[in-house]
KOLNUFI-365164 format. One record per atom (N, C-alpha, C, O, CB): residue in one letter; atom name; x, y, z. Coordinates in steps of 0.001 Angstrom, whole numbers, padded with zeros to 6 digits. Last residue first. Glycine has a CB too. Layout:
{rec a CA {X Y Z}}
...
//
This chain:
{rec x N {-032073 130412 154122}}
{rec x CA {-030677 130190 154578}}
{rec x C {-029729 130972 153717}}
{rec x O {-028517 130925 153932}}
{rec x CB {-030299 128690 154544}}
{rec x N {-035274 130005 155095}}
{rec x CA {-034378 130949 154443}}
{rec x C {-032985 130764 154988}}
{rec x O {-032746 130939 156182}}
{rec x CB {-034851 132399 154642}}
{rec x N {-036723 128324 156633}}
{rec x CA {-036703 128053 155206}}
{rec x C {-035687 128916 154474}}
{rec x O {-035286 128593 153356}}
{rec x CB {-038073 128269 154621}}
{rec x N {-036664 129343 159131}}
{rec x CA {-035924 128111 158907}}
{rec x C {-035829 127767 157434}}
{rec x O {-034954 127003 157027}}
{rec x CB {-036567 126974 159656}}
{rec x N {-038401 131496 159120}}
{rec x CA {-036967 131758 158932}}
{rec x C {-036166 130479 158729}}
{rec x O {-035062 130544 158187}}
{rec x CB {-036414 132515 160127}}
{rec x N {-041264 132083 157747}}
{rec x CA {-040637 130938 158397}}
{rec x C {-039137 131014 158154}}
{rec x O {-038662 130632 157084}}
{rec x CB {-041225 129590 157870}}
{rec x N {-042566 134030 156311}}
{rec x CA {-041807 134442 157486}}
{rec x C {-041154 133304 158236}}
{rec x O {-040539 133536 159277}}
{rec x CB {-042688 135176 158408}}
{rec x N {-045208 131966 155233}}
{rec x CA {-044510 133248 155109}}
{rec x C {-043803 133605 156409}}
{rec x O {-044385 133492 157488}}
{rec x CB {-045494 134363 154718}}
{rec x N {-044447 128454 155462}}
{rec x CA {-045297 129587 155784}}
{rec x C {-044525 130877 155607}}
{rec x O {-043310 130898 155806}}
{rec x CB {-045838 129476 157211}}
{rec x N {-043879 125887 152998}}
{rec x CA {-043675 126569 154266}}
{rec x C {-044660 127695 154442}}
{rec x O {-045591 127858 153654}}
{rec x CB {-042264 127096 154367}}
{rec x N {-044324 125116 150374}}
{rec x CA {-043115 124646 151065}}
{rec x C {-042859 125369 152366}}
{rec x O {-041709 125454 152798}}
{rec x CB {-041921 124802 150175}}
{rec x N {-046117 125942 148462}}
{rec x CA {-046510 124876 149377}}
{rec x C {-045350 124314 150161}}
{rec x O {-045383 123154 150571}}
{rec x CB {-047173 123778 148625}}
{rec x N {-045582 128107 147011}}
{rec x CA {-045184 126849 146400}}
{rec x C {-045576 125661 147276}}
{rec x O {-045390 124509 146884}}
{rec x CB {-043681 126841 146140}}
{rec x N {-046304 130013 148797}}
{rec x CA {-047152 129844 147624}}
{rec x C {-046813 128566 146865}}
{rec x O {-047657 128011 146161}}
{rec x CB {-047018 131047 146704}}
{rec x N {-044142 129754 150538}}
{rec x CA {-045491 129428 151014}}
{rec x C {-046427 129196 149840}}
{rec x O {-047255 128285 149876}}
{rec x CB {-046037 130550 151915}}
{rec x N {-042071 130700 148923}}
{rec x CA {-042073 129302 149348}}
{rec x C {-043448 128867 149838}}
{rec x O {-043872 127740 149583}}
{rec x CB {-041039 129083 150444}}
{rec x N {-042873 133391 148757}}
{rec x CA {-042804 132564 147552}}
{rec x C {-042845 131083 147920}}
{rec x O {-043570 130304 147300}}
{rec x CB {-041526 132881 146749}}
{rec x N {-042648 134154 151451}}
{rec x CA {-043938 134253 150761}}
{rec x C {-043958 133374 149510}}
{rec x O {-044948 132694 149240}}
{rec x CB {-044234 135716 150384}}
{rec x N {-039900 133749 151897}}
{rec x CA {-040893 133002 152665}}
{rec x C {-042254 133011 152002}}
{rec x O {-042945 131993 151986}}
{rec x CB {-041006 133565 154057}}
{rec x N {-038861 135670 150142}}
{rec x CA {-038582 134254 149907}}
{rec x C {-039589 133395 150660}}
{rec x O {-040083 132408 150114}}
{rec x CB {-037141 133899 150337}}
{rec x N {-039838 137966 151457}}
{rec x CA {-040240 137678 150081}}
{rec x C {-040019 136203 149770}}
{rec x O {-040894 135554 149197}}
{rec x CB {-039457 138560 149084}}
{rec x N {-038467 137791 153881}}
{rec x CA {-039922 137689 153877}}
{rec x C {-040436 137365 152468}}
{rec x O {-041367 136574 152314}}
{rec x CB {-040554 138999 154392}}
{rec x N {-035819 138135 152996}}
{rec x CA {-036203 136931 153722}}
{rec x C {-037715 136721 153701}}
{rec x O {-038186 135598 153524}}
{rec x CB {-035707 137005 155159}}
{rec x N {-035831 140710 151851}}
{rec x CA {-035623 139523 151004}}
{rec x C {-036056 138230 151688}}
{rec x O {-036596 137332 151041}}
{rec x CB {-034159 139417 150610}}
{rec x N {-038576 142630 153222}}
{rec x CA {-037189 142163 153260}}
{rec x C {-037039 140955 152339}}
{rec x O {-038015 140253 152076}}
{rec x CB {-036759 141803 154713}}
{rec x N {-040923 144261 150968}}
{rec x CA {-040532 143562 152181}}
{rec x C {-039064 143176 152124}}
{rec x O {-038394 143369 151109}}
{rec x CB {-041400 142323 152390}}
{rec x N {-041697 145258 148560}}
{rec x CA {-041519 146228 149644}}
{rec x C {-041088 145589 150956}}
{rec x O {-040904 146288 151953}}
{rec x CB {-042795 146987 149860}}
{rec x N {-042388 143673 146505}}
{rec x CA {-040966 143980 146628}}
{rec x C {-040684 144958 147763}}
{rec x O {-039558 145434 147909}}
{rec x CB {-040444 144546 145323}}
{rec x N {-044605 140855 146619}}
{rec x CA {-044326 142279 146681}}
{rec x C {-042837 142510 146864}}
{rec x O {-042116 141626 147328}}
{rec x CB {-045115 142939 147817}}
{rec x N {-045196 138240 144416}}
{rec x CA {-044529 138664 145644}}
{rec x C {-044280 140156 145557}}
{rec x O {-043802 140659 144540}}
{rec x CB {-043194 137886 145870}}
{rec x N {-046939 135501 143002}}
{rec x CA {-046695 136939 143090}}
{rec x C {-046061 137255 144433}}
{rec x O {-046354 136621 145446}}
{rec x CB {-048008 137743 142900}}
{rec x N {-047071 132950 140676}}
{rec x CA {-046656 133334 142020}}
{rec x C {-046441 134834 141994}}
{rec x O {-045830 135368 141069}}
{rec x CB {-045356 132567 142482}}
{rec x N {-049465 131029 138804}}
{rec x CA {-048460 132066 138961}}
{rec x C {-048154 132289 140430}}
{rec x O {-048902 131860 141309}}
{rec x CB {-048921 133367 138310}}
{rec x N {-051342 129392 136338}}
{rec x CA {-050647 129291 137621}}
{rec x C {-049563 130357 137676}}
{rec x O {-048830 130560 136707}}
{rec x CB {-050039 127868 137825}}
{rec x N {-054226 130685 134829}}
{rec x CA {-052792 130459 134732}}
{rec x C {-052171 130398 136119}}
{rec x O {-052440 131247 136969}}
{rec x CB {-052127 131557 133895}}
{rec x N {-056839 131462 135033}}
{rec x CA {-056586 130028 134871}}
{rec x C {-055099 129695 134718}}
{rec x O {-054751 128535 134498}}
{rec x CB {-057343 129510 133668}}
{rec x N {-056749 134226 135172}}
{rec x CA {-057195 133479 136358}}
{rec x C {-056880 131989 136248}}
{rec x O {-056676 131325 137264}}
{rec x CB {-058696 133670 136567}}
{rec x N {-053698 135373 133597}}
{rec x CA {-055130 135114 133605}}
{rec x C {-055480 134257 134815}}
{rec x O {-054604 133633 135412}}
{rec x CB {-055576 134422 132293}}
{rec x N {-051190 137683 134741}}
{rec x CA {-051640 136325 134413}}
{rec x C {-053157 136224 134449}}
{rec x O {-053818 136904 135234}}
{rec x CB {-051028 135309 135380}}
{rec x N {-050661 140808 133059}}
{rec x CA {-051005 140071 134279}}
{rec x C {-051470 138673 133892}}
{rec x O {-052076 138491 132835}}
{rec x CB {-052109 140816 135102}}
{rec x N {-047993 141471 130816}}
{rec x CA {-049412 141211 131047}}
{rec x C {-049597 140488 132373}}
{rec x O {-048776 139654 132755}}
{rec x CB {-050015 140383 129891}}
{rec x N {-045783 143702 129286}}
{rec x CA {-046031 142825 130421}}
{rec x C {-047531 142689 130673}}
{rec x O {-048248 143688 130733}}
{rec x CB {-045322 143357 131676}}
{rec x N {-045152 145565 127425}}
{rec x CA {-045870 144373 126952}}
{rec x C {-046183 143386 128073}}
{rec x O {-046787 142342 127826}}
{rec x CB {-045057 143674 125882}}
{rec x N {-043771 147481 128877}}
{rec x CA {-044983 147871 128151}}
{rec x C {-045806 146666 127721}}
{rec x O {-047033 146745 127661}}
{rec x CB {-044618 148698 126933}}
{rec x N {-041524 146100 129747}}
{rec x CA {-042543 146480 130727}}
{rec x C {-043844 146884 130056}}
{rec x O {-044918 146652 130610}}
{rec x CB {-042038 147621 131599}}
{rec x N {-040160 145890 127317}}
{rec x CA {-040556 144685 128033}}
{rec x C {-041663 144990 129047}}
{rec x O {-042619 144227 129184}}
{rec x CB {-039342 144062 128739}}
{rec x N {-039642 148552 126693}}
{rec x CA {-040543 147789 125819}}
{rec x C {-041011 146502 126484}}
{rec x O {-042135 146060 126248}}
{rec x CB {-039850 147464 124496}}
{rec x N {-037880 149189 128835}}
{rec x CA {-039156 149904 128665}}
{rec x C {-040124 149112 127795}}
{rec x O {-041306 149011 128124}}
{rec x CB {-038917 151290 128048}}
{rec x N {-035642 147433 128366}}
{rec x CA {-036488 147332 129550}}
{rec x C {-037846 147991 129364}}
{rec x O {-038867 147396 129709}}
{rec x CB {-035791 147946 130729}}
{rec x N {-033888 147800 126311}}
{rec x CA {-035070 146988 126033}}
{rec x C {-036053 146944 127205}}
{rec x O {-037177 146467 127049}}
{rec x CB {-034649 145585 125677}}
{rec x N {-031722 149160 127293}}
{rec x CA {-032601 149880 126371}}
{rec x C {-033879 149101 126055}}
{rec x O {-034852 149685 125580}}
{rec x CB {-031858 150186 125082}}
{rec x N {-030225 147318 128657}}
{rec x CA {-031123 148179 129430}}
{rec x C {-032100 148930 128529}}
{rec x O {-033191 149295 128967}}
{rec x CB {-030314 149174 130257}}
{rec x N {-030030 144127 127071}}
{rec x CA {-029648 145544 127124}}
{rec x C {-030686 146374 127882}}
{rec x O {-031888 146144 127751}}
{rec x CB {-029471 146101 125702}}
{rec x N {-029580 141165 128769}}
{rec x CA {-030551 141992 128068}}
{rec x C {-030095 143440 128176}}
{rec x O {-029806 143918 129272}}
{rec x CB {-031993 141804 128651}}
//
């Protein structure tokens, strides 16, 4: 995707509705913690479970 399209993509970005399945993760944490949070939301572990991150 050309970088010139980024602004228009962000302008049209919508938050998911309450009835839509989604995963959210903050970007202020370490990559390992972010992966742990995503896996926890998928039902595959607990946030910060280092055994899940390889």
